[in-house]
PDB file as gemmi writes it, atoms N, CA and C in Angstrom:
CRYST1    1.000    1.000    1.000  90.00  90.00  90.00 P 1                      
ATOM      1  N   MET A   1     220.273 150.138 168.827  1.00  0.00           N  
ATOM      2  CA  MET A   1     220.977 150.861 169.843  1.00  0.00           C  
ATOM      3  C   MET A   1     220.283 152.204 170.023  1.00  0.00           C  
ATOM      4  N   ASN A   2     220.367 152.757 171.179  1.00  0.00           N  
ATOM      5  CA  ASN A   2     219.718 154.038 171.466  1.00  0.00           C  
ATOM      6  C   ASN A   2     220.513 155.236 170.978  1.00  0.00           C  
ATOM      7  N   GLN A   3     221.799 155.044 170.733  1.00  0.00           N  
ATOM      8  CA  GLN A   3     222.658 156.156 170.336  1.00  0.00           C  
ATOM      9  C   GLN A   3     223.770 155.626 169.448  1.00  0.00           C  
ATOM     10  N   THR A   4     224.543 156.531 168.890  1.00  0.00           N  
ATOM     11  CA  THR A   4     225.673 156.153 168.057  1.00  0.00           C  
ATOM     12  C   THR A   4     226.760 155.520 168.922  1.00  0.00           C  
ATOM     13  N   GLU A   5     227.289 154.389 168.466  1.00  0.00           N  
ATOM     14  CA  GLU A   5     228.329 153.671 169.205  1.00  0.00           C  
ATOM     15  C   GLU A   5     229.401 153.185 168.241  1.00  0.00           C  
ATOM     16  N   CYS A   6     230.559 152.922 168.776  1.00  0.00           N  
ATOM     17  CA  CYS A   6     231.647 152.283 168.037  1.00  0.00           C  
ATOM     18  C   CYS A   6     231.576 150.788 168.372  1.00  0.00           C  
ATOM     19  N   VAL A   7     231.284 149.967 167.385  1.00  0.00           N  
ATOM     20  CA  VAL A   7     231.080 148.533 167.608  1.00  0.00           C  
ATOM     21  C   VAL A   7     232.320 147.767 167.155  1.00  0.00           C  
ATOM     22  N   GLY A   8     232.869 146.963 168.058  1.00  0.00           N  
ATOM     23  CA  GLY A   8     234.056 146.161 167.762  1.00  0.00           C  
ATOM     24  C   GLY A   8     233.734 144.713 167.477  1.00  0.00           C  
ATOM     25  N   ASN A   9     232.718 144.179 168.152  1.00  0.00           N  
ATOM     26  CA  ASN A   9     232.283 142.815 167.869  1.00  0.00           C  
ATOM     27  C   ASN A   9     230.834 142.621 168.272  1.00  0.00           C  
ATOM     28  N   VAL A  10     230.223 141.627 167.633  1.00  0.00           N  
ATOM     29  CA  VAL A  10     228.830 141.276 167.875  1.00  0.00           C  
ATOM     30  C   VAL A  10     228.808 139.812 168.276  1.00  0.00           C  
ATOM     31  N   VAL A  11     228.080 139.503 169.345  1.00  0.00           N  
ATOM     32  CA  VAL A  11     227.956 138.130 169.828  1.00  0.00           C  
ATOM     33  C   VAL A  11     226.526 137.670 169.605  1.00  0.00           C  
ATOM     34  N   ILE A  12     226.395 136.532 168.939  1.00  0.00           N  
ATOM     35  CA  ILE A  12     225.084 135.957 168.655  1.00  0.00           C  
ATOM     36  C   ILE A  12     224.982 134.650 169.424  1.00  0.00           C  
ATOM     37  N   TYR A  13     223.911 134.490 170.177  1.00  0.00           N  
ATOM     38  CA  TYR A  13     223.647 133.220 170.851  1.00  0.00           C  
ATOM     39  C   TYR A  13     222.674 132.449 169.979  1.00  0.00           C  
ATOM     40  N   ASN A  14     223.147 131.341 169.457  1.00  0.00           N  
ATOM     41  CA  ASN A  14     222.424 130.539 168.493  1.00  0.00           C  
ATOM     42  C   ASN A  14     221.629 129.438 169.195  1.00  0.00           C  
ATOM     43  N   ARG A  15     220.720 128.842 168.479  1.00  0.00           N  
ATOM     44  CA  ARG A  15     219.976 127.694 169.002  1.00  0.00           C  
ATOM     45  C   ARG A  15     220.907 126.508 169.199  1.00  0.00           C  
ATOM     46  N   VAL A  16     220.608 125.687 170.181  1.00  0.00           N  
ATOM     47  CA  VAL A  16     221.370 124.463 170.367  1.00  0.00           C  
ATOM     48  C   VAL A  16     220.501 123.223 170.192  1.00  0.00           C  
ATOM     49  N   ASP A  17     219.188 123.395 170.236  1.00  0.00           N  
ATOM     50  CA  ASP A  17     218.303 122.236 170.149  1.00  0.00           C  
ATOM     51  C   ASP A  17     218.152 121.733 168.714  1.00  0.00           C  
ATOM     52  N   CYS A  18     218.239 122.605 167.748  1.00  0.00           N  
ATOM     53  CA  CYS A  18     218.174 122.203 166.342  1.00  0.00           C  
ATOM     54  C   CYS A  18     218.560 123.389 165.460  1.00  0.00           C  
ATOM     55  N   CYS A  19     218.731 123.129 164.202  1.00  0.00           N  
ATOM     56  CA  CYS A  19     218.806 124.164 163.163  1.00  0.00           C  
ATOM     57  C   CYS A  19     219.953 125.152 163.319  1.00  0.00           C  
ATOM     58  N   LYS A  20     220.996 124.804 164.051  1.00  0.00           N  
ATOM     59  CA  LYS A  20     222.049 125.786 164.305  1.00  0.00           C  
ATOM     60  C   LYS A  20     222.767 126.229 163.044  1.00  0.00           C  
ATOM     61  N   TYR A  21     222.782 125.394 162.012  1.00  0.00           N  
ATOM     62  CA  TYR A  21     223.506 125.764 160.792  1.00  0.00           C  
ATOM     63  C   TYR A  21     222.737 126.742 159.909  1.00  0.00           C  
ATOM     64  N   ARG A  22     221.519 127.065 160.260  1.00  0.00           N  
ATOM     65  CA  ARG A  22     220.779 128.090 159.510  1.00  0.00           C  
ATOM     66  C   ARG A  22     221.459 129.456 159.598  1.00  0.00           C  
ATOM     67  N   LEU A  23     222.275 129.648 160.607  1.00  0.00           N  
ATOM     68  CA  LEU A  23     222.970 130.921 160.802  1.00  0.00           C  
ATOM     69  C   LEU A  23     224.201 131.055 159.891  1.00  0.00           C  
ATOM     70  N   GLU A  24     224.635 129.930 159.305  1.00  0.00           N  
ATOM     71  CA  GLU A  24     225.834 129.956 158.460  1.00  0.00           C  
ATOM     72  C   GLU A  24     225.666 130.933 157.291  1.00  0.00           C  
ATOM     73  N   GLY A  25     226.674 131.765 157.092  1.00  0.00           N  
ATOM     74  CA  GLY A  25     226.648 132.726 155.993  1.00  0.00           C  
ATOM     75  C   GLY A  25     226.015 134.058 156.344  1.00  0.00           C  
ATOM     76  N   ALA A  26     225.474 134.166 157.559  1.00  0.00           N  
ATOM     77  CA  ALA A  26     224.830 135.426 157.955  1.00  0.00           C  
ATOM     78  C   ALA A  26     225.829 136.577 157.877  1.00  0.00           C  
ATOM     79  N   ILE A  27     225.327 137.730 157.490  1.00  0.00           N  
ATOM     80  CA  ILE A  27     226.140 138.931 157.334  1.00  0.00           C  
ATOM     81  C   ILE A  27     225.761 139.907 158.436  1.00  0.00           C  
ATOM     82  N   VAL A  28     226.762 140.354 159.198  1.00  0.00           N  
ATOM     83  CA  VAL A  28     226.538 141.320 160.274  1.00  0.00           C  
ATOM     84  C   VAL A  28     226.983 142.690 159.764  1.00  0.00           C  
ATOM     85  N   ARG A  29     226.092 143.668 159.863  1.00  0.00           N  
ATOM     86  CA  ARG A  29     226.372 145.027 159.395  1.00  0.00           C  
ATOM     87  C   ARG A  29     226.164 146.017 160.533  1.00  0.00           C  
ATOM     88  N   VAL A  30     226.919 147.106 160.499  1.00  0.00           N  
ATOM     89  CA  VAL A  30     226.803 148.182 161.484  1.00  0.00           C  
ATOM     90  C   VAL A  30     226.861 149.496 160.727  1.00  0.00           C  
ATOM     91  N   GLY A  31     225.949 150.412 161.040  1.00  0.00           N  
ATOM     92  CA  GLY A  31     226.003 151.709 160.368  1.00  0.00           C  
ATOM     93  C   GLY A  31     224.861 152.623 160.755  1.00  0.00           C  
ATOM     94  N   PHE A  32     224.670 153.657 159.955  1.00  0.00           N  
ATOM     95  CA  PHE A  32     223.690 154.704 160.239  1.00  0.00           C  
ATOM     96  C   PHE A  32     222.447 154.640 159.359  1.00  0.00           C  
ATOM     97  N   ASP A  33     222.489 153.873 158.285  1.00  0.00           N  
ATOM     98  CA  ASP A  33     221.398 153.857 157.315  1.00  0.00           C  
ATOM     99  C   ASP A  33     220.235 153.008 157.824  1.00  0.00           C  
ATOM    100  N   CYS A  34     219.024 153.566 157.769  1.00  0.00           N  
ATOM    101  CA  CYS A  34     217.824 152.803 158.169  1.00  0.00           C  
ATOM    102  C   CYS A  34     217.632 151.587 157.268  1.00  0.00           C  
ATOM    103  N   ASP A  35     218.040 151.705 155.997  1.00  0.00           N  
ATOM    104  CA  ASP A  35     218.048 150.549 155.098  1.00  0.00           C  
ATOM    105  C   ASP A  35     219.343 149.804 155.389  1.00  0.00           C  
ATOM    106  N   LYS A  36     219.273 148.883 156.313  1.00  0.00           N  
ATOM    107  CA  LYS A  36     220.465 148.264 156.883  1.00  0.00           C  
ATOM    108  C   LYS A  36     221.339 147.536 155.874  1.00  0.00           C  
ATOM    109  N   ALA A  37     220.786 147.183 154.715  1.00  0.00           N  
ATOM    110  CA  ALA A  37     221.578 146.523 153.675  1.00  0.00           C  
ATOM    111  C   ALA A  37     222.634 147.464 153.098  1.00  0.00           C  
ATOM    112  N   ASN A  38     222.490 148.758 153.321  1.00  0.00           N  
ATOM    113  CA  ASN A  38     223.464 149.737 152.826  1.00  0.00           C  
ATOM    114  C   ASN A  38     224.606 149.981 153.803  1.00  0.00           C  
ATOM    115  N   ASN A  39     224.522 149.437 155.003  1.00  0.00           N  
ATOM    116  CA  ASN A  39     225.551 149.677 156.016  1.00  0.00           C  
ATOM    117  C   ASN A  39     226.778 148.809 155.779  1.00  0.00           C  
ATOM    118  N   PRO A  40     227.953 149.250 156.256  1.00  0.00           N  
ATOM    119  CA  PRO A  40     229.180 148.472 156.076  1.00  0.00           C  
ATOM    120  C   PRO A  40     229.113 147.113 156.782  1.00  0.00           C  
ATOM    121  N   ILE A  41     229.802 146.155 156.203  1.00  0.00           N  
ATOM    122  CA  ILE A  41     229.841 144.802 156.769  1.00  0.00           C  
ATOM    123  C   ILE A  41     230.854 144.755 157.911  1.00  0.00           C  
ATOM    124  N   CYS A  42     230.386 144.267 159.043  1.00  0.00           N  
ATOM    125  CA  CYS A  42     231.260 144.028 160.201  1.00  0.00           C  
ATOM    126  C   CYS A  42     231.956 142.682 160.011  1.00  0.00           C  
ATOM    127  N   GLY A  43     231.206 141.655 159.645  1.00  0.00           N  
ATOM    128  CA  GLY A  43     231.774 140.319 159.460  1.00  0.00           C  
ATOM    129  C   GLY A  43     230.718 139.321 159.030  1.00  0.00           C  
ATOM    130  N   HIS A  44     231.138 138.075 158.877  1.00  0.00           N  
ATOM    131  CA  HIS A  44     230.268 136.979 158.434  1.00  0.00           C  
ATOM    132  C   HIS A  44     230.320 135.841 159.444  1.00  0.00           C  
ATOM    133  N   VAL A  45     229.246 135.071 159.489  1.00  0.00           N  
ATOM    134  CA  VAL A  45     229.205 133.877 160.337  1.00  0.00           C  
ATOM    135  C   VAL A  45     229.632 132.685 159.484  1.00  0.00           C  
ATOM    136  N   THR A  46     230.642 131.960 159.946  1.00  0.00           N  
ATOM    137  CA  THR A  46     231.134 130.791 159.215  1.00  0.00           C  
ATOM    138  C   THR A  46     230.730 129.499 159.923  1.00  0.00           C  
ATOM    139  N   ARG A  47     230.798 128.403 159.197  1.00  0.00           N  
ATOM    140  CA  ARG A  47     230.470 127.097 159.778  1.00  0.00           C  
ATOM    141  C   ARG A  47     231.379 126.792 160.969  1.00  0.00           C  
ATOM    142  N   HIS A  48     232.644 127.149 160.858  1.00  0.00           N  
ATOM    143  CA  HIS A  48     233.589 126.909 161.964  1.00  0.00           C  
ATOM    144  C   HIS A  48     233.123 127.618 163.242  1.00  0.00           C  
ATOM    145  N   MET A  49     232.625 128.839 163.117  1.00  0.00           N  
ATOM    146  CA  MET A  49     232.139 129.579 164.292  1.00  0.00           C  
ATOM    147  C   MET A  49     230.946 128.862 164.932  1.00  0.00           C  
ATOM    148  N   ILE A  50     230.085 128.297 164.099  1.00  0.00           N  
ATOM    149  CA  ILE A  50     228.878 127.622 164.594  1.00  0.00           C  
ATOM    150  C   ILE A  50     229.240 126.301 165.258  1.00  0.00           C  
ATOM    151  N   ASP A  51     230.211 125.593 164.713  1.00  0.00           N  
ATOM    152  CA  ASP A  51     230.618 124.295 165.263  1.00  0.00           C  
ATOM    153  C   ASP A  51     231.122 124.402 166.689  1.00  0.00           C  
ATOM    154  N   GLN A  52     231.717 125.519 167.040  1.00  0.00           N  
ATOM    155  CA  GLN A  52     232.375 125.654 168.331  1.00  0.00           C  
ATOM    156  C   GLN A  52     231.407 125.560 169.513  1.00  0.00           C  
ATOM    157  N   ASN A  53     230.340 126.331 169.509  1.00  0.00           N  
ATOM    158  CA  ASN A  53     229.351 126.269 170.593  1.00  0.00           C  
ATOM    159  C   ASN A  53     228.165 127.173 170.272  1.00  0.00           C  
ATOM    160  N   GLN A  54     227.321 127.399 171.259  1.00  0.00           N  
ATOM    161  CA  GLN A  54     226.131 128.227 171.074  1.00  0.00           C  
ATOM    162  C   GLN A  54     226.489 129.689 170.837  1.00  0.00           C  
ATOM    163  N   ARG A  55     227.568 130.151 171.429  1.00  0.00           N  
ATOM    164  CA  ARG A  55     227.976 131.551 171.311  1.00  0.00           C  
ATOM    165  C   ARG A  55     228.804 131.733 170.041  1.00  0.00           C  
ATOM    166  N   VAL A  56     228.371 132.646 169.187  1.00  0.00           N  
ATOM    167  CA  VAL A  56     229.068 132.943 167.939  1.00  0.00           C  
ATOM    168  C   VAL A  56     229.603 134.370 168.035  1.00  0.00           C  
ATOM    169  N   ASP A  57     230.927 134.524 168.044  1.00  0.00           N  
ATOM    170  CA  ASP A  57     231.566 135.835 168.134  1.00  0.00           C  
ATOM    171  C   ASP A  57     231.947 136.312 166.740  1.00  0.00           C  
ATOM    172  N   VAL A  58     231.379 137.414 166.332  1.00  0.00           N  
ATOM    173  CA  VAL A  58     231.728 138.022 165.047  1.00  0.00           C  
ATOM    174  C   VAL A  58     232.556 139.268 165.353  1.00  0.00           C  
ATOM    175  N   LEU A  59     233.851 139.187 165.080  1.00  0.00           N  
ATOM    176  CA  LEU A  59     234.738 140.322 165.293  1.00  0.00           C  
ATOM    177  C   LEU A  59     234.714 141.177 164.029  1.00  0.00           C  
ATOM    178  N   CYS A  60     234.435 142.451 164.188  1.00  0.00           N  
ATOM    179  CA  CYS A  60     234.425 143.340 163.028  1.00  0.00           C  
ATOM    180  C   CYS A  60     235.836 143.407 162.443  1.00  0.00           C  
ATOM    181  N   ASN A  61     235.918 143.412 161.116  1.00  0.00           N  
ATOM    182  CA  ASN A  61     237.213 143.541 160.445  1.00  0.00           C  
ATOM    183  C   ASN A  61     237.905 144.815 160.918  1.00  0.00           C  
ATOM    184  N   GLN A  62     237.121 145.847 161.141  1.00  0.00           N  
ATOM    185  CA  GLN A  62     237.573 147.071 161.808  1.00  0.00           C  
ATOM    186  C   GLN A  62     236.362 147.592 162.566  1.00  0.00           C  
ATOM    187  N   ALA A  63     236.589 148.235 163.690  1.00  0.00           N  
ATOM    188  CA  ALA A  63     235.473 148.765 164.482  1.00  0.00           C  
ATOM    189  C   ALA A  63     234.692 149.764 163.629  1.00  0.00           C  
ATOM    190  N   LEU A  64     233.368 149.734 163.771  1.00  0.00           N  
ATOM    191  CA  LEU A  64     232.494 150.576 162.952  1.00  0.00           C  
ATOM    192  C   LEU A  64     231.594 151.442 163.822  1.00  0.00           C  
ATOM    193  N   MET A  65     231.422 152.695 163.432  1.00  0.00           N  
ATOM    194  CA  MET A  65     230.474 153.584 164.087  1.00  0.00           C  
ATOM    195  C   MET A  65     229.091 153.331 163.496  1.00  0.00           C  
ATOM    196  N   GLY A  66     228.083 153.411 164.343  1.00  0.00           N  
ATOM    197  CA  GLY A  66     226.740 153.237 163.820  1.00  0.00           C  
ATOM    198  C   GLY A  66     225.682 153.329 164.884  1.00  0.00           C  
ATOM    199  N   LYS A  67     224.460 153.318 164.412  1.00  0.00           N  
ATOM    200  CA  LYS A  67     223.294 153.327 165.282  1.00  0.00           C  
ATOM    201  C   LYS A  67     222.484 152.043 165.117  1.00  0.00           C  
ATOM    202  N   TYR A  68     222.742 151.326 164.020  1.00  0.00           N  
ATOM    203  CA  TYR A  68     221.989 150.110 163.717  1.00  0.00           C  
ATOM    204  C   TYR A  68     222.936 148.928 163.536  1.00  0.00           C  
ATOM    205  N   ILE A  69     222.515 147.776 164.046  1.00  0.00           N  
ATOM    206  CA  ILE A  69     223.198 146.507 163.798  1.00  0.00           C  
ATOM    207  C   ILE A  69     222.174 145.588 163.154  1.00  0.00           C  
ATOM    208  N   SER A  70     222.574 144.937 162.071  1.00  0.00           N  
ATOM    209  CA  SER A  70     221.666 143.980 161.437  1.00  0.00           C  
ATOM    210  C   SER A  70     222.395 142.659 161.210  1.00  0.00           C  
ATOM    211  N   ILE A  71     221.620 141.591 161.260  1.00  0.00           N  
ATOM    212  CA  ILE A  71     222.127 140.247 160.978  1.00  0.00           C  
ATOM    213  C   ILE A  71     221.164 139.648 159.967  1.00  0.00           C  
ATOM    214  N   ARG A  72     221.668 139.397 158.772  1.00  0.00           N  
ATOM    215  CA  ARG A  72     220.809 138.881 157.705  1.00  0.00           C  
ATOM    216  C   ARG A  72     221.511 137.756 156.963  1.00  0.00           C  
ATOM    217  N   LEU A  73     220.705 136.831 156.475  1.00  0.00           N  
ATOM    218  CA  LEU A  73     221.233 135.786 155.609  1.00  0.00           C  
ATOM    219  C   LEU A  73     221.389 136.348 154.205  1.00  0.00           C  
ATOM    220  N   PRO A  74     222.280 135.758 153.400  1.00  0.00           N  
ATOM    221  CA  PRO A  74     222.387 136.200 152.010  1.00  0.00           C  
ATOM    222  C   PRO A  74     221.044 136.062 151.293  1.00  0.00           C  
ATOM    223  N   VAL A  75     220.832 136.889 150.288  1.00  0.00           N  
ATOM    224  CA  VAL A  75     219.528 136.927 149.612  1.00  0.00           C  
ATOM    225  C   VAL A  75     219.162 135.609 148.937  1.00  0.00           C  
ATOM    226  N   ASP A  76     220.131 134.775 148.588  1.00  0.00           N  
ATOM    227  CA  ASP A  76     219.825 133.513 147.914  1.00  0.00           C  
ATOM    228  C   ASP A  76     219.494 132.375 148.882  1.00  0.00           C  
ATOM    229  N   VAL A  77     219.495 132.649 150.185  1.00  0.00           N  
ATOM    230  CA  VAL A  77     219.188 131.622 151.188  1.00  0.00           C  
ATOM    231  C   VAL A  77     217.706 131.704 151.541  1.00  0.00           C  
ATOM    232  N   ILE A  78     217.032 130.570 151.474  1.00  0.00           N  
ATOM    233  CA  ILE A  78     215.590 130.518 151.717  1.00  0.00           C  
ATOM    234  C   ILE A  78     215.270 130.313 153.194  1.00  0.00           C  
ATOM    235  N   GLU A  79     216.189 129.718 153.940  1.00  0.00           N  
ATOM    236  CA  GLU A  79     215.972 129.427 155.361  1.00  0.00           C  
ATOM    237  C   GLU A  79     215.722 130.702 156.167  1.00  0.00           C  
ATOM    238  N   SER A  80     215.160 130.523 157.344  1.00  0.00           N  
ATOM    239  CA  SER A  80     215.009 131.639 158.279  1.00  0.00           C  
ATOM    240  C   SER A  80     215.918 131.394 159.485  1.00  0.00           C  
ATOM    241  N   MET A  81     216.289 132.478 160.152  1.00  0.00           N  
ATOM    242  CA  MET A  81     217.132 132.374 161.343  1.00  0.00           C  
ATOM    243  C   MET A  81     216.265 132.512 162.586  1.00  0.00           C  
ATOM    244  N   ILE A  82     216.668 131.829 163.627  1.00  0.00           N  
ATOM    245  CA  ILE A  82     216.061 132.026 164.936  1.00  0.00           C  
ATOM    246  C   ILE A  82     217.212 132.253 165.903  1.00  0.00           C  
ATOM    247  N   LEU A  83     217.300 133.472 166.425  1.00  0.00           N  
ATOM    248  CA  LEU A  83     218.390 133.835 167.324  1.00  0.00           C  
ATOM    249  C   LEU A  83     217.868 133.865 168.758  1.00  0.00           C  
ATOM    250  N   CYS A  84     218.701 133.424 169.683  1.00  0.00           N  
ATOM    251  CA  CYS A  84     218.314 133.475 171.087  1.00  0.00           C  
ATOM    252  C   CYS A  84     218.605 134.837 171.699  1.00  0.00           C  
ATOM    253  N   GLU A  85     219.771 135.412 171.363  1.00  0.00           N  
ATOM    254  CA  GLU A  85     220.181 136.680 171.953  1.00  0.00           C  
ATOM    255  C   GLU A  85     221.289 137.282 171.106  1.00  0.00           C  
ATOM    256  N   VAL A  86     221.359 138.607 171.101  1.00  0.00           N  
ATOM    257  CA  VAL A  86     222.437 139.317 170.406  1.00  0.00           C  
ATOM    258  C   VAL A  86     222.999 140.371 171.356  1.00  0.00           C  
ATOM    259  N   GLU A  87     224.334 140.414 171.448  1.00  0.00           N  
ATOM    260  CA  GLU A  87     225.022 141.420 172.248  1.00  0.00           C  
ATOM    261  C   GLU A  87     226.029 142.124 171.351  1.00  0.00           C  
ATOM    262  N   TRP A  88     226.361 143.336 171.686  1.00  0.00           N  
ATOM    263  CA  TRP A  88     227.417 144.044 170.965  1.00  0.00           C  
ATOM    264  C   TRP A  88     228.357 144.659 171.989  1.00  0.00           C  
ATOM    265  N   TYR A  89     229.617 144.773 171.556  1.00  0.00           N  
ATOM    266  CA  TYR A  89     230.646 145.328 172.426  1.00  0.00           C  
ATOM    267  C   TYR A  89     231.390 146.426 171.690  1.00  0.00           C  
ATOM    268  N   THR A  90     231.793 147.429 172.435  1.00  0.00           N  
ATOM    269  CA  THR A  90     232.448 148.583 171.827  1.00  0.00           C  
ATOM    270  C   THR A  90     233.844 148.215 171.344  1.00  0.00           C  
ATOM    271  N   GLY A  91     234.290 149.004 170.389  1.00  0.00           N  
ATOM    272  CA  GLY A  91     235.634 148.873 169.846  1.00  0.00           C  
ATOM    273  C   GLY A  91     236.293 150.251 169.884  1.00  0.00           C  
ATOM    274  N   THR A  92     237.406 150.359 169.202  1.00  0.00           N  
ATOM    275  CA  THR A  92     238.104 151.639 169.108  1.00  0.00           C  
ATOM    276  C   THR A  92     238.009 152.115 167.667  1.00  0.00           C  
ATOM    277  N   CYS A  93     237.256 153.160 167.443  1.00  0.00           N  
ATOM    278  CA  CYS A  93     237.085 153.719 166.108  1.00  0.00           C  
ATOM    279  C   CYS A  93     238.067 154.862 165.909  1.00  0.00           C  
ATOM    280  N   GLU A  94     238.573 154.951 164.690  1.00  0.00           N  
ATOM    281  CA  GLU A  94     239.484 156.043 164.352  1.00  0.00           C  
ATOM    282  C   GLU A  94     238.689 157.313 164.112  1.00  0.00           C  
ATOM    283  N   GLY A  95     239.302 158.416 164.435  1.00  0.00           N  
ATOM    284  CA  GLY A  95     238.665 159.712 164.142  1.00  0.00           C  
ATOM    285  C   GLY A  95     237.909 160.191 165.257  1.00  0.00           C  
TER     286      GLY A  95                                                      
END                                                                             
């Protein structure tokens, strides 16, 4: 993102031709730290979310302020992700 924003949800457009389950378990984070692994967790991608369709909506447990959004698989997963598109939408942050 170009500036600090309050993020309420992140939408990931996943592959439909193959490998869609590689996204399962992905962790979405939003925050200010350049080392994105230190940023607060917005939410996780579950198998149920992937089963529904190409669009995966990750609603943040609570809206988060930040400048960076990251989507990463857990460290014990060897697979790689291929994302078609990522969108973010504003939320209402306290303070």
